[in-house]
Each structure stands twice: as C-alpha cells, then as structure tokens.
C-alpha positions in Angstrom: -8.6 84.6 -42.2 -7.2 87.6 -40.3 -4.0 86.6 -38.5 -1.6 88.6 -36.3 1.9 87.2 -36.1 4.1 88.5 -33.2 7.8 88.2 -34.1 9.5 88.6 -37.4 12.3 86.1 -36.9 12.9 83.0 -38.9 9.7 81.2 -37.8 7.5 84.3 -37.9 8.7 85.4 -41.4 8.3 81.8 -42.8 4.8 81.5 -41.4 3.9 85.0 -42.8 5.2 84.1 -46.2 3.3 80.8 -46.3 0.0 82.2 -45.1 0.1 85.4 -47.2 0.5 83.2 -50.3 -2.7 81.5 -49.4 -4.7 84.7 -49.4 -4.9 85.3 -45.6 -4.9 88.8 -44.2 -1.5 89.0 -42.3 -0.1 91.6 -39.9 3.4 91.1 -38.5 4.4 92.8 -35.3 8.1 93.3 -34.3 10.3 95.7 -32.4 12.8 96.0 -35.4 11.4 98.3 -38.1 14.2 97.4 -40.5 13.1 93.7 -40.6 9.5 94.7 -41.0 10.5 96.9 -44.0 12.2 93.9 -45.6 9.0 91.9 -45.1 6.9 94.6 -46.7 9.2 94.7 -49.7 8.8 90.9 -50.2 5.1 90.4 -49.6 1.8 92.1 -49.4 1.3 92.2 -45.6 0.7 94.7 -42.8 3.3 95.5 -40.2 3.3 97.2 -36.8 6.5 98.2 -35.0 6.2 97.7 -31.2 6.2 95.2 -28.4 3.7 92.5 -29.2 2.3 92.1 -25.7 1.3 95.8 -25.4 -2.5 96.4 -25.7 -2.1 99.4 -27.9 0.3 97.6 -30.3 -2.2 94.7 -30.6 -5.0 97.2 -31.2 -3.0 98.9 -34.1 -2.4 95.4 -35.5 -6.1 94.8 -35.8 -6.7 92.6 -32.7 -10.3 93.9 -32.4 -11.4 91.5 -35.2 -8.5 89.1 -35.6 -9.3 85.4 -36.0 -5.9 84.2 -34.7 -2.8 85.3 -32.8 0.5 83.6 -33.4 3.0 84.6 -30.7 6.4 83.5 -31.9 8.7 86.1 -30.6 12.0 85.1 -29.0 10.6 85.9 -25.5 8.4 83.3 -23.8 7.1 85.9 -21.5 6.0 88.3 -24.3 4.3 85.4 -26.0 2.4 84.4 -22.9 1.3 87.9 -21.9 0.3 88.7 -25.5 -2.1 85.7 -25.4 -3.5 86.9 -22.1 -4.0 90.4 -23.4 -5.6 89.1 -26.7 -8.0 86.9 -24.7 -9.0 89.5 -22.1 -9.3 92.7 -24.2 -10.0 91.5 -27.7 -11.5 88.0 -27.2 -9.3 86.6 -30.0 -10.7 83.1 -30.9 -7.4 81.2 -31.3 -4.2 82.0 -29.6 -1.0 80.1 -30.3 2.3 80.6 -28.4 5.8 79.4 -28.9 7.5 78.5 -25.6 11.1 77.4 -25.3 11.9 77.2 -21.6 11.4 73.7 -20.2 10.6 75.3 -16.8 7.3 76.5 -18.2 6.5 73.4 -20.2 6.9 71.2 -17.1 4.0 73.0 -15.4 0.7 71.9 -17.2 -1.4 73.8 -14.6 -0.1 77.0 -16.1 -2.0 76.3 -19.3 -5.2 74.8 -17.8 -8.5 76.2 -19.1 -8.9 78.6 -16.2 -5.2 79.7 -16.3 -3.2 81.2 -19.1 -5.5 81.4 -22.2 -3.3 79.7 -24.7 -5.1 77.4 -27.1 -2.0 75.8 -28.6 1.5 75.5 -27.2 4.4 75.0 -29.6 7.9 74.0 -28.6 10.1 74.1 -31.7 13.0 72.4 -29.8 10.7 69.5 -28.9 9.3 69.3 -32.5 12.8 69.2 -33.9 13.9 66.6 -31.4 11.0 64.3 -32.4 11.8 64.9 -36.0 15.5 63.9 -35.6 14.5 60.9 -33.5 12.4 59.5 -36.3 15.2 60.0 -38.8 17.5 58.0 -36.5 14.8 55.3 -36.1 14.7 54.8 -39.9 18.3 55.0 -41.1 18.4 56.1 -44.8 15.1 58.2 -44.6 15.2 61.8 -45.7 11.9 62.6 -43.9 9.6 60.6 -41.6 6.3 62.2 -40.8 3.5 61.0 -38.5 -0.2 60.8 -39.1 -3.1 59.5 -37.1 -1.2 59.4 -33.9 1.7 57.6 -35.5 -0.3 54.7 -37.0 0.5 55.9 -40.5 3.8 57.4 -41.6 4.9 59.3 -44.7 8.5 58.5 -45.5 10.8 60.1 -48.1 13.8 58.1 -49.3 16.3 58.4 -52.1 16.2 55.4 -54.4 19.6 53.9 -54.8 21.0 51.9 -57.8 20.7 48.3 -56.9 17.5 48.6 -54.9 15.1 45.7 -55.7 12.4 48.1 -57.1 14.7 50.5 -58.9 14.3 50.0 -62.7 10.9 48.3 -62.3 7.3 49.5 -62.5 5.5 50.4 -59.3 2.9 47.7 -59.8 5.5 45.1 -59.0 5.9 46.4 -55.5 2.8 44.5 -54.4 4.2 41.3 -55.8 7.4 41.8 -53.8 5.5 42.6 -50.6 2.0 41.1 -50.6 1.7 41.5 -46.8 2.9 45.1 -46.4 0.5 47.4 -48.1 1.8 50.8 -49.1 1.3 53.5 -51.6 3.8 55.8 -53.4 2.3 59.2 -53.1 4.8 61.2 -55.2 8.2 61.0 -56.8 10.6 63.9 -57.3 13.0 63.4 -60.2 15.6 66.1 -60.8 13.6 68.5 -58.6 10.3 67.9 -60.6 7.2 66.2 -59.2 5.8 63.1 -60.8 2.4 61.8 -59.7 3.0 58.0 -60.0 0.8 55.2 -61.3 1.3 51.5 -61.7 3.3 52.0 -64.9 5.8 54.5 -63.3 9.3 53.2 -63.3 11.5 54.1 -60.3 14.9 55.4 -61.3 18.1 55.7 -59.2 18.3 59.0 -57.3 14.5 59.5 -57.4 13.2 61.0 -54.1 10.3 58.8 -53.3 7.5 59.6 -50.9 5.5 56.6 -49.7 2.7 56.0 -47.2 2.5 52.9 -45.1 1.4 51.7 -41.6 4.2 52.2 -39.1 5.0 48.5 -38.9 5.7 48.2 -42.7 8.0 51.2 -43.1 11.3 49.3 -43.0 10.1 46.6 -45.4 9.1 49.2 -48.0 12.4 51.1 -47.6 14.3 47.9 -48.3 12.6 47.7 -51.8 14.0 51.2 -52.7 17.5 51.0 -51.2 19.8 48.9 -49.2 19.0 49.5 -45.6 21.6 51.1 -43.5 22.9 49.3 -40.4 21.0 50.1 -37.2 22.3 53.1 -35.4 24.4 52.5 -32.3 26.7 55.5 -31.9 25.5 59.2 -32.1 27.6 62.3 -31.7 25.7 65.6 -31.0 27.4 69.0 -31.6 25.8 71.7 -29.4 24.4 71.4 -25.9 21.7 74.1 -26.2 17.9 73.3 -25.9 17.8 71.0 -28.9 21.1 69.2 -28.2 20.2 68.7 -24.6 16.7 67.4 -25.5 18.2 65.0 -28.1 20.8 63.7 -25.6 18.1 63.1 -23.0 15.8 61.4 -25.5 18.4 59.1 -27.0 20.9 58.3 -24.2 19.0 55.2 -23.0 18.9 53.5 -26.4 22.2 54.6 -28.1 25.7 55.4 -27.2 25.6 59.2 -27.1 28.4 61.8 -27.0 27.6 65.5 -26.9 30.2 68.3 -27.6 29.7 71.7 -26.0 32.1 74.6 -26.2 30.8 76.6 -23.2 32.3 75.3 -19.9 29.3 76.2 -17.8 26.8 74.7 -20.2 28.9 71.5 -20.5 29.0 71.2 -16.7 25.3 71.7 -16.5 24.8 68.9 -19.1 27.1 66.5 -17.3 25.0 67.0 -14.1 21.7 66.4 -15.9 22.5 63.6 -18.3 22.6 60.0 -17.0 24.5 58.0 -19.7 25.6 60.4 -22.4 29.2 61.5 -22.4 29.7 65.2 -22.3 32.8 66.6 -24.1 34.1 70.2 -23.6 35.5 71.5 -26.9 34.9 72.7 -30.4 32.9 70.3 -32.7 35.0 71.4 -35.6 38.3 70.5 -33.8 39.8 67.7 -35.9 41.9 66.4 -33.1 39.0 66.1 -30.8 37.0 64.2 -33.4 39.9 61.8 -34.0 40.2 61.2 -30.2 36.5 60.4 -30.0 36.6 57.9 -32.9 34.5 59.9 -35.3 35.1 57.2 -37.9 33.0 54.8 -35.8 30.1 57.2 -35.4 26.8 56.3 -37.1 25.2 59.7 -36.9 26.8 63.1 -36.3 24.2 65.8 -35.6 25.2 69.4 -35.5 22.5 71.5 -33.7 24.3 74.6 -32.4 22.8 78.1 -32.9 25.3 78.9 -35.6 24.5 77.7 -39.1 28.0 78.0 -40.4 29.4 76.1 -37.4 26.9 73.3 -38.0 27.7 73.1 -41.7 31.5 73.1 -41.2 31.5 70.6 -38.3 29.1 68.2 -40.2 31.3 68.4 -43.3 34.4 67.7 -41.3 32.8 64.8 -39.5 31.6 63.3 -42.9 35.1 63.6 -44.4 36.6 61.9 -41.3 34.4 58.9 -41.6 31.0 59.5 -39.9 28.4 57.4 -41.7 25.7 60.0 -41.8 25.7 63.7 -40.9 22.9 66.1 -40.2 23.0 69.9 -39.7 20.5 72.3 -38.2 20.2 75.2 -40.6 18.1 78.3 -40.0 18.8 80.2 -43.2 16.5 78.9 -46.0 19.1 79.9 -48.6 21.6 77.4 -47.2 19.3 74.4 -47.1 19.3 73.5 -50.9 23.0 74.3 -51.2 23.9 72.0 -48.3 21.8 69.0 -49.2 23.2 68.9 -52.7 26.7 68.4 -51.2 28.4 66.4 -48.6 25.8 66.8 -45.8 23.2 64.1 -45.8 20.3 65.9 -44.2 19.7 69.6 -43.6 17.2 70.2 -40.8 15.2 73.4 -41.1 13.5 74.3 -37.8 11.1 76.6 -39.7 9.9 73.9 -42.0 9.6 71.4 -39.2 7.6 73.8 -37.0 5.5 75.5 -39.7 3.3 72.3 -40.1 2.2 72.5 -36.5 1.1 76.1 -37.0 -0.6 75.4 -40.4 -2.7 72.7 -38.8 -4.6 75.4 -36.9 -5.0 77.7 -39.9 -6.4 75.2 -42.4 -10.2 75.3 -43.0 -12.2 72.2 -42.4 -11.2 69.6 -39.9 -7.5 69.3 -40.6 -5.6 67.5 -37.7 -2.1 67.4 -39.2 -0.1 69.4 -41.7 3.5 68.7 -42.8 5.4 71.1 -45.0 7.6 69.3 -47.6 10.2 70.1 -50.2 11.1 73.4 -48.4 7.4 74.4 -48.4 6.6 73.7 -52.1 4.6 70.6 -51.3 2.4 69.6 -48.4 0.9 66.5 -46.8 -2.2 66.9 -44.7 -4.5 64.7 -42.6 -8.2 65.7 -43.0 -11.2 64.2 -41.3 -14.3 63.5 -43.5 -17.6 64.6 -41.9 -21.2 64.5 -42.9 -23.0 62.1 -45.3 -23.3 61.6 -49.0 -25.7 64.6 -49.2 -23.7 67.1 -47.2 -20.1 66.0 -48.1 -18.2 65.9 -51.4 -16.2 62.9 -50.2 -18.2 60.7 -47.8 -19.9 57.7 -49.4 -17.7 58.0 -52.5 -15.1 55.8 -54.0 -11.6 57.3 -54.3 -11.6 57.0 -58.1 -14.8 59.1 -58.1 -13.4 62.1 -56.2 -12.6 65.2 -58.1 -9.2 65.8 -56.6 -7.3 69.0 -57.5 -4.5 68.5 -60.0 -1.3 67.3 -58.3 -3.1 65.8 -55.3 -3.2 62.2 -54.3 -4.6 60.2 -51.4 -2.2 57.9 -49.7 -4.2 56.2 -47.0 -7.2 56.3 -44.8 -7.4 55.6 -41.0 -10.7 54.2 -39.8 -10.6 53.8 -36.1 -7.6 51.6 -35.5 -7.6 50.3 -39.1 -5.2 51.6 -41.7 -6.5 51.4 -45.3 -4.0 52.1 -48.1 -5.7 54.0 -50.8 -7.0 52.0 -53.8 -9.6 53.1 -56.3 -12.4 51.0 -54.8 -12.0 52.2 -51.3 -15.1 54.2 -50.1 -14.7 57.1 -47.7 -16.8 56.9 -44.6 -17.8 59.6 -42.1 -15.0 60.3 -39.6 -12.3 58.7 -41.7 -8.9 60.4 -41.4 -7.7 60.9 -45.0 -4.0 61.4 -45.7 -3.4 63.6 -48.8 -0.2 64.6 -50.6 -0.1 67.9 -52.6 2.8 68.4 -54.9 1.3 71.9 -55.7 0.6 73.7 -52.5 -1.3 76.4 -54.3 -4.2 73.9 -54.6 -4.7 73.7 -50.8 -7.9 75.8 -50.8 -9.5 73.4 -53.3 -8.6 70.5 -51.0 -10.1 72.4 -48.0 -13.3 73.0 -49.9 -13.5 69.4 -50.8 -13.6 68.4 -47.1 -15.9 71.2 -45.9 -19.4 70.1 -45.0 -22.5 71.8 -46.5 -24.3 74.2 -44.1 -27.2 71.8 -43.8 -25.0 69.4 -41.8 -25.8 69.4 -38.1 
C-alpha cells in the first residue's frame, strides 16, 4: 500500500516505522529536513520537505497514485486542508486526519459527507482519555482493550504471588470459574512470549493477557492477583487537553483534583469543571502534595506535555504514598526504563493511537487493532466473510485452522453472543474473530487468512 504521512513528530514517526516494517511504500512529509534525514537514516522510506497541505508538496510525495493520506501534523488546520487538497486534486481513496481542538470536534456537520472530505477523524487526546479511564475502571490492570464495541475485552495483568491461579495449570481456571468463560491468549515471562496451553503453569510476575466478556473481567483478574480496592480519589497533574478531558470524564464518579502550573489555564479549568478541584501549583512540589493528602490518593496520573516532569512527579507521588501512579511518556526510550521501576504504568500516546491508524491500513475486513508490548505484539479483530469455498476460515473448526506461528484466537463475537475460543468452535460468516499475535511480523499471513477468494460476491 502506498501511504503518505504528513508530520514527522512522535506519532508520524511511529506510524512510519510500523508500516515500513510491514512492506508498505511510505513517504513522510515535514517542514523540518533534519528530522526527515534522521528518519531516512533509520528506515527505507521516502521523504519530502515542505508544508503538507500544499498541492505541489503532495504531488512530489506521490499523491497522484497514493492509496492513503495520514495527516498527523501538529496543526489541525494543515491536516484538514491537506485532506481537502488530496480529495479534490488527487482523489486519494482514504484520508485520515488527527484533530486536537475540541472546537472542531464539537461540530459534526464539518465532517459530513458533503463537507470536509475526511474519512477518519482521530483525536489522540480522546483516545488516551478512554484508555486511562479503562485502567481506572479495572484497578490492577496494565492494559484494557475493547473489541466488538466493548462486549469483549483483552486485559493484561501481572500475576502476583498468592493469586489463586499462580502456581497452578491453566486448565484449573475453568474449575475455579465455571460460569465466567475466558481464555489466556499469551503470557510474557521475563520479556519472552509463551503461547499457553492447558498444562501451562502461571508463575508470579508473569504478564498475562486474557480475553473475556466485559462482565467477567474482574472475576478473572481475581484469579491472578488480589484485586485492588475500588478507586475513589484521583489526582491529575497537568491541565492540558488530556488532563482536562480526564477531569471532565471522571469528576462525576470520583473525587478528582487537578494540578496546573499556569494561572490562566487553571482559571479556565475552574470555570469549566463542575466538581473537580483545581489547584494552581507544581505537581512536583512536595509541600503541595502533602497539603492535598497525596497518601490517600488512589491514582496519581501525570499527563503534562513534559516527559521528565511527568516521571518526576509520579515518582514523588508514589514515594509519598499514592497507591498507583501513571505517567504519560512520549519518548519511546523512556517507557521500558520507567515501567521497570517505581512508576506503575507508562502511557505511550503513540502506542495507544497507532492501533486506530493501523485499523485502516490492514488488508481484509479488520475493524480493530491494538498495539501491544511497545509495538512488538498486536491484537486484532477481523471479520470472517464468504463461505467454505471462498474463505480459509468460514465453516472450519478452530483446531483445523492453519494459524501463523505465534498466533492464537481468543474469542469470537456472533451478533450479541460472545464465544470464547475452544477447539470445537466453528467460525461462521460475519463472525468477529479476536486474534493475538506475539510476533507482529506474521500480520500479513493473518490478513491473507481472512481475505476472501475473488469468486466471492
């Protein structure tokens, strides 16, 4: 697939890296030639220096025959105009734009079929807000990912010594929970992937990914670790787009405090939030945290635009007694370093956002993609089409499928019914199939598996 990416920032660079590894023809456009040179040194891609919304720049990037335009610059206006130019002059089939300003997102008529020709709108701030909200909903989870409109969730938890299932074979999970069907899709032990079977023994500190219907998630988590107490008090560091969205989303269900260092921004927050308490100050100010009873805080979430400030304030909050701390971290090199230490969860906006972008790049009918383990693994939701003659999966038992190495099926969604994957389950046309790939390099084999023969009408 020939893809033009506008913007070589963190998101654009991450997407380019992921898509180039999969054999796509990638051209990145940016106004900073030094950044483009760094990208060329790291990967085999084309680059064009210039403003992404200018017709001549798009033409030099290959827009005449491009399959997709990903507009992810830091300017909403450039992203929107670029999509308009791509549609009008080059008839680009798929146009995806990142928009950050709530003022645009509040006006759906702007993006109606006869208005701005944007096929997919992406708001990273809203995606990250939803991601953090699910982590708060399931205390103790490392990741919580939605499939099939939220009916199925993939959850990652760290198995703790003393958990009912720790030290036992996976086959005993069904004995513990006969009425809460689930499937362990993968286990990461000391950074290495294990594809589990019934004889696999869960060990303390294993990172366990399991699939279950939404209503069974907490029950399965309780088998792997002692459940944390329900969250009541949340402190947010940073009142930017993400911090504000979080506070607005959470303030009606939790006791929320938000710390903002800019007086004007803090005043604006105070005017627009109903219940959350707005504090003017530095989130890394020890005295301020003491005054606001940081030791009674269930979750401290640092989401400023400064990675170092997020890391330091989260570490301080943890040392002062906050039960769980999260930090928003843009630099990929920091993520592994941070999660191995005092910070409980490092949130990478690039990894959270990239799944939404990959959904529209995957071949076959793929309706959801989630990037896992800093991009090394992937979970996808694919729709099975055709019949036994035209499809490699429809009409076949799961144990008869020739799945690529390192790939497992966790669940199927058939209408409103959730079917946890067992060997005797037969895939039917239009089933949504949830797959887990510990080796992302096998994604093309999975795509081919779900593609329908040309005779299918």
